[in-house]
C-alpha positions as CSV (number, residue, x, y, z in Angstrom):
1,M,-67.0,-12.1,1.1
2,K,-67.1,-12.6,5.2
3,I,-69.8,-11.8,6.9
4,A,-67.7,-10.9,9.9
5,F,-65.5,-8.2,7.6
6,I,-68.7,-6.5,6.2
7,V,-70.1,-6.3,9.7
8,V,-66.9,-4.7,11.1
9,A,-66.6,-2.7,8.4
10,A,-70.2,-1.2,8.7
11,L,-69.6,-0.2,12.5
12,M,-66.3,1.4,11.3
13,V,-67.9,3.4,8.8
14,A,-71.2,4.2,11.2
15,L,-68.3,5.8,13.7
16,A,-66.8,7.6,11.6
17,L,-70.2,9.2,9.9
18,A,-71.1,9.7,13.2
19,A,-67.8,11.9,14.3
20,L,-68.2,13.7,11.1
21,L,-71.7,14.5,11.1
22,V,-73.0,15.1,14.5
23,P,-71.2,18.1,14.7
24,L,-72.3,19.4,11.2
25,V,-75.7,18.8,12.3
26,R,-75.0,20.8,15.8
27,E,-73.3,23.8,13.6
28,G,-76.4,23.9,11.2
29,R,-78.8,23.9,14.4
30,R,-76.9,27.2,16.1
31,S,-76.6,28.6,12.8
32,G,-80.1,28.5,11.5
33,H,-79.0,26.3,8.4
34,T,-80.5,22.8,9.2
35,R,-81.9,22.1,5.6
36,G,-78.7,22.8,4.0
37,V,-76.6,20.9,6.4
38,F,-79.3,18.2,5.9
39,V,-78.4,18.1,2.7
40,L,-74.5,17.7,3.0
41,C,-75.1,15.1,5.7
42,L,-77.1,12.9,3.6
43,A,-74.8,13.6,0.3
44,I,-71.5,12.5,3.0
45,A,-73.5,9.2,4.4
46,L,-74.0,8.3,0.9
47,L,-71.3,9.0,-1.3
48,L,-68.7,8.2,1.5
49,P,-69.2,4.4,1.9
50,L,-70.0,4.2,-2.0
51,G,-66.8,6.2,-3.0
52,A,-64.7,4.0,-0.3
53,G,-66.0,0.1,-1.9
54,V,-65.6,1.6,-5.3
55,L,-62.1,2.4,-4.7
56,Y,-61.1,-0.6,-2.8
57,L,-62.7,-3.2,-5.6
58,K,-59.9,-1.0,-8.1
59,V,-57.4,-0.7,-6.1
60,G,-57.8,-3.4,-3.2
61,T,-57.8,-7.1,-3.0
62,P,-61.5,-8.4,-3.0
63,A,-60.5,-11.7,-3.5
64,A,-58.6,-11.6,0.2
65,L,-62.7,-11.0,1.7
66,N,-63.8,-14.9,0.3
67,G,-60.5,-16.5,1.6
68,V,-58.3,-16.1,-1.4
69,P,-54.6,-14.6,-0.6
70,A,-52.9,-12.0,-2.3
71,Q,-49.8,-12.6,-3.9
72,A,-47.2,-13.2,-1.2
73,Q,-44.6,-9.8,-1.9
74,T,-42.0,-11.7,0.6
75,P,-38.7,-9.6,-0.2
76,I,-36.1,-11.4,-2.4
77,S,-31.9,-11.6,-1.2
78,L,-29.3,-9.8,-3.2
79,P,-28.1,-13.0,-5.0
80,Q,-31.5,-14.0,-6.2
81,A,-31.8,-10.4,-7.5
82,I,-28.6,-10.8,-9.2
83,A,-29.4,-14.1,-10.3
84,Q,-33.1,-12.6,-12.2
85,L,-30.9,-9.5,-13.5
86,R,-28.5,-11.8,-15.2
87,E,-32.0,-13.7,-16.4
88,H,-32.9,-10.6,-18.2
89,L,-30.2,-9.8,-19.5
90,A,-29.7,-13.2,-21.1
91,Q,-33.3,-12.3,-22.5
92,Q,-32.1,-8.8,-23.5
93,P,-28.7,-8.6,-23.9
94,D,-28.9,-5.0,-25.6
95,D,-30.1,-4.1,-22.1
96,Q,-27.2,-1.0,-21.3
97,Q,-28.3,0.0,-18.2
98,G,-28.8,-3.4,-17.3
99,W,-25.3,-4.5,-17.6
100,M,-24.4,-1.4,-15.7
101,L,-25.9,-2.4,-12.9
102,L,-24.5,-5.7,-12.6
103,A,-21.2,-4.4,-13.5
104,Q,-21.4,-1.7,-10.3
105,T,-23.4,-4.5,-8.3
106,S,-20.5,-6.6,-8.7
107,A,-17.5,-4.2,-7.6
108,M,-19.3,-3.8,-4.9
109,M,-19.7,-7.2,-3.7
110,R,-16.0,-7.8,-4.7
111,Q,-16.6,-9.8,-7.9
112,P,-13.8,-8.0,-10.2
113,G,-13.9,-10.7,-12.5
114,D,-17.9,-10.8,-13.1
115,A,-17.5,-6.7,-13.2
116,R,-15.6,-6.8,-15.5
117,D,-17.3,-8.9,-18.0
118,A,-20.3,-6.5,-17.5
119,W,-18.5,-4.2,-18.3
120,D,-17.1,-5.1,-21.0
121,H,-20.3,-5.9,-22.3
122,V,-21.6,-2.1,-21.8
123,L,-18.3,-0.9,-23.8
124,K,-19.6,-3.2,-26.8
125,L,-22.7,-1.7,-26.6
126,D,-21.1,2.0,-26.1
127,A,-17.6,2.0,-26.6
128,N,-17.3,5.5,-25.4
129,N,-19.1,5.0,-22.2
130,A,-16.5,6.9,-19.5
131,E,-17.9,5.1,-16.5
132,A,-17.3,1.6,-18.2
133,M,-13.8,2.6,-19.8
134,V,-12.6,3.2,-16.3
135,G,-15.0,0.3,-14.2
136,W,-13.3,-1.8,-16.4
137,A,-9.7,-0.7,-16.0
138,E,-10.2,-1.3,-12.2
139,S,-11.8,-4.1,-12.4
140,D,-8.9,-5.8,-14.2
141,S,-6.2,-4.5,-12.1
142,M,-7.6,-6.3,-9.2
143,L,-7.6,-9.6,-11.2
144,R,-3.7,-9.4,-12.3
145,A,-1.6,-10.4,-10.0
146,D,0.4,-7.6,-9.9
147,H,-2.2,-5.0,-10.1
148,Q,-0.6,-3.2,-13.0
149,I,-2.7,-0.7,-14.7
150,D,-1.3,-1.4,-18.5
151,G,-2.4,-2.2,-21.9
152,R,-5.9,-2.1,-22.7
153,A,-6.8,-0.9,-19.1
154,R,-4.6,1.9,-19.6
155,D,-5.8,2.9,-23.0
156,L,-9.4,3.1,-21.6
157,L,-8.5,5.3,-19.2
158,Q,-6.5,7.8,-21.2
159,R,-9.8,8.0,-23.5
160,A,-11.9,8.3,-20.7
161,V,-9.9,11.0,-18.9
162,K,-9.4,12.6,-22.8
163,Q,-13.2,12.3,-22.9
164,H,-14.0,13.7,-19.6
165,P,-11.2,15.6,-17.9
166,D,-13.3,15.8,-14.6
167,N,-13.4,12.2,-14.1
168,Q,-11.6,11.9,-11.1
169,R,-11.8,8.2,-10.9
170,G,-9.8,8.2,-14.3
171,L,-7.8,10.6,-13.4
172,W,-6.6,8.9,-9.7
173,L,-6.3,5.1,-11.7
174,L,-4.2,6.7,-14.9
175,G,-1.7,8.6,-12.1
176,I,-1.8,5.1,-10.4
177,S,-0.5,3.7,-13.5
178,D,1.8,6.6,-14.8
179,F,3.5,5.8,-11.0
180,Q,3.8,1.9,-11.8
181,R,5.8,2.6,-14.9
182,G,8.2,4.6,-13.1
183,D,6.7,8.0,-15.0
184,Y,6.8,10.0,-12.1
185,R,6.7,13.4,-13.3
186,S,3.4,12.1,-15.4
187,A,1.8,11.0,-12.5
188,A,2.2,13.9,-10.3
189,A,1.0,16.3,-13.4
190,T,-1.9,13.6,-13.5
191,W,-2.8,13.8,-10.2
192,R,-2.8,17.6,-10.5
193,L,-5.4,17.7,-12.8
194,L,-7.4,15.9,-10.1
195,Q,-6.7,18.6,-7.5
196,P,-8.6,21.4,-8.2
197,Q,-11.9,19.2,-8.3
198,L,-11.7,18.1,-4.9
199,E,-13.1,19.7,-1.8
200,P,-10.2,21.4,0.0
201,G,-9.2,20.4,3.1
202,S,-10.8,17.4,3.0
203,S,-9.3,13.6,3.3
204,V,-9.2,12.7,-0.3
205,A,-7.9,16.5,-0.9
206,K,-5.0,15.5,1.6
207,S,-4.1,12.3,-0.3
208,V,-3.8,13.3,-3.2
209,A,-1.2,16.1,-2.2
210,E,1.2,13.5,-0.7
211,Q,1.0,11.7,-3.4
212,I,2.0,14.2,-5.8
213,A,4.4,15.6,-3.4
214,I,6.0,11.6,-3.2
215,A,6.0,11.5,-7.3
216,D,8.0,14.8,-6.9
217,A,10.4,13.6,-4.8
218,R,11.0,10.4,-7.0
219,A,11.2,12.2,-10.0
220,G,14.1,13.8,-8.8
221,G,13.3,16.9,-7.1
222,A,10.3,18.5,-5.9
223,P,8.9,21.7,-7.8
224,A,8.9,25.2,-6.6
225,G,6.7,25.9,-3.4
226,A,7.0,21.8,-2.4
227,S,8.3,20.4,0.9
228,S,11.5,20.1,1.0
229,S,11.3,17.2,2.9
230,A,9.5,15.4,0.3
231,A,12.3,12.6,-0.7
232,A,12.6,11.9,3.1
233,A,8.8,11.2,3.2
234,V,9.0,8.7,0.3
235,P,9.8,4.9,2.2
236,A,12.6,2.5,1.1
237,G,11.4,-0.8,-0.7
238,A,10.4,-3.7,1.5
239,S,9.8,-7.4,0.2
240,L,9.3,-10.6,1.8
241,Q,10.3,-13.8,0.5
242,V,7.2,-16.5,1.0
243,N,7.5,-20.7,0.5
244,V,4.6,-22.1,0.2
245,T,3.8,-26.1,0.5
246,L,0.4,-27.8,1.0
247,A,-0.3,-30.5,3.5
248,P,0.3,-34.4,2.3
249,A,-3.4,-34.1,3.2
250,L,-4.9,-31.4,0.9
251,Q,-3.2,-32.9,-1.8
252,A,-6.2,-35.0,-3.3
253,K,-8.5,-31.7,-3.1
254,L,-6.3,-29.7,-5.6
255,A,-8.0,-29.2,-9.6
256,K,-7.5,-28.4,-12.8
257,G,-7.9,-24.7,-12.7
258,D,-7.0,-24.0,-9.4
259,V,-4.8,-20.8,-8.9
260,L,-2.6,-19.7,-5.8
261,Y,-3.0,-16.6,-4.0
262,V,-0.2,-15.1,-1.6
263,Y,-0.7,-11.9,-0.1
264,A,0.3,-9.5,2.8
265,R,-2.3,-7.5,4.5
266,A,-2.5,-5.0,7.4
267,P,-3.0,-7.1,10.3
268,D,-5.9,-4.0,11.9
269,G,-6.6,-1.9,8.5
270,P,-8.7,-2.8,5.5
271,P,-9.0,-6.2,3.5
272,M,-7.4,-4.9,0.4
273,P,-3.6,-6.6,0.1
274,L,-0.7,-4.5,0.6
275,A,0.8,-7.4,-2.0
276,V,-0.3,-10.3,-3.6
277,A,0.8,-12.7,-6.1
278,R,-1.0,-14.9,-8.1
279,I,0.3,-18.5,-9.6
280,E,-1.1,-20.1,-12.4
281,P,-1.5,-23.1,-12.7
282,V,-0.7,-24.1,-8.8
283,K,2.8,-25.9,-8.3
284,L,3.8,-26.8,-5.1
285,P,6.2,-26.0,-3.2
286,A,6.1,-22.6,-4.4
287,T,8.5,-19.3,-3.1
288,V,7.0,-16.3,-4.0
289,I,8.4,-12.5,-3.5
290,L,5.8,-10.2,-2.4
291,N,7.1,-6.3,-2.9
292,D,6.0,-2.6,-3.1
293,A,5.7,-3.1,-6.7
294,M,3.0,-5.7,-6.2
295,A,0.8,-2.2,-4.3
296,M,-2.3,-1.5,-5.4
297,T,-1.7,2.1,-4.7
298,P,1.6,4.0,-4.3
299,A,0.1,4.9,-0.4
300,Y,-0.7,1.7,0.1
301,K,2.0,-0.9,0.2
302,L,4.3,-3.2,2.0
303,S,7.2,-0.4,3.2
304,S,3.4,1.4,4.6
305,V,3.6,-0.4,8.1
306,A,5.7,-2.3,10.3
307,R,3.8,-5.5,10.2
308,V,1.6,-7.5,7.9
309,F,-0.6,-10.5,8.1
310,V,1.0,-13.1,5.3
311,G,-1.6,-15.9,4.2
312,A,-2.0,-18.3,0.7
313,R,-5.6,-19.6,-0.4
314,I,-5.9,-21.7,-3.5
315,S,-8.9,-20.8,-5.1
316,H,-11.0,-23.3,-7.1
317,D,-13.4,-20.5,-8.8
318,G,-9.8,-18.4,-9.3
319,Q,-11.4,-15.4,-8.4
320,P,-9.4,-13.2,-5.5
321,T,-11.8,-13.6,-2.9
322,A,-12.3,-16.1,-0.6
323,A,-15.2,-18.7,-1.2
324,P,-16.4,-22.0,0.6
325,G,-14.2,-24.8,0.0
326,D,-10.8,-23.4,-0.9
327,L,-7.7,-24.4,0.8
328,E,-6.1,-21.9,3.2
329,G,-2.8,-21.3,5.1
330,D,-1.1,-18.9,6.6
331,A,1.9,-17.9,8.7
332,G,0.4,-15.0,11.2
333,V,1.6,-11.6,11.5
334,V,5.5,-11.1,10.7
335,Q,7.6,-7.9,10.5
336,V,7.7,-6.6,7.3
337,A,11.8,-5.9,7.7
338,R,12.0,-9.6,8.2
339,K,15.0,-10.6,6.3
340,T,14.4,-14.7,6.8
341,P,11.9,-16.0,4.1
342,V,8.3,-16.5,5.4
343,A,6.9,-20.5,5.7
344,I,3.4,-21.1,4.9
345,T,1.3,-24.7,5.0
346,I,-1.9,-24.7,3.3
347,D,-3.9,-27.1,5.5
348,K,-7.4,-25.7,6.4
349,V,-10.3,-26.0,4.0
350,R,-12.6,-22.9,3.8
């Protein structure tokens, strides 16, 4: 052990004992219990340093006193943590909670492909896991060019809601699936099951009420008690024709497995697209029609805004989220009511 540390530690103990024992001795003299106080002081003087030493040997780092550094506890980044989790799951593929954590993290990082794969592992371990059913369906819709919720995704949502009628996310997504299929009555009925579970007057409750009104109007008339102007609130459909070309200088950067995404998003809104098309394999030049049917939710679509930012991206990893090395181009902000084609030349490397 270092001499300097021992000297400093002894000094600190001495000062602490002095601060504690001197008042005790004075009080003992005033009260006439000098002998008893002396015994107590002696016990404290012996036991306190000894107890501290034993505690340090048990839970401290004595090796550090000899110049041996303790193992560094440096924080790790989220990608490193995910990599460690993947290594753990590779060794213990039956760890259901680990797969759920990976799925939730991937969804949070907007990696729907990884999220869907992780949810799939959960469902293989527990076929009745409602959270995994809803998570798989949502991730699958984000991977599709048209964001439709059908096939296995719809089946999983129906099972999840049947088992857990209070699954709010499941009810919302199932209603979207009904709406996308043109079954507006079912969409409204599904969302009405969600309404009682929401906080009255909250923004979510208001949004759901608006979607019910739109669905009722599209179904051919609002039910009793609903606003007579619901039909007027339904916006007309919108569409944009987008012509995409690739700059000659980037032709050599195309690779097998590349995926073309053409999208429109609100200029000042969230990054979630109002409409997106996915083309695989990439064939350029290409003509794409972006319309309301490509919306992720009934309320967030082309006809809900007046202007949109239109862009195109060639993804090397096939994921909808942008990555370094992707090829990009855009037409800037255009009017949704535009009748002439929008031209985009992919001429940049991300």
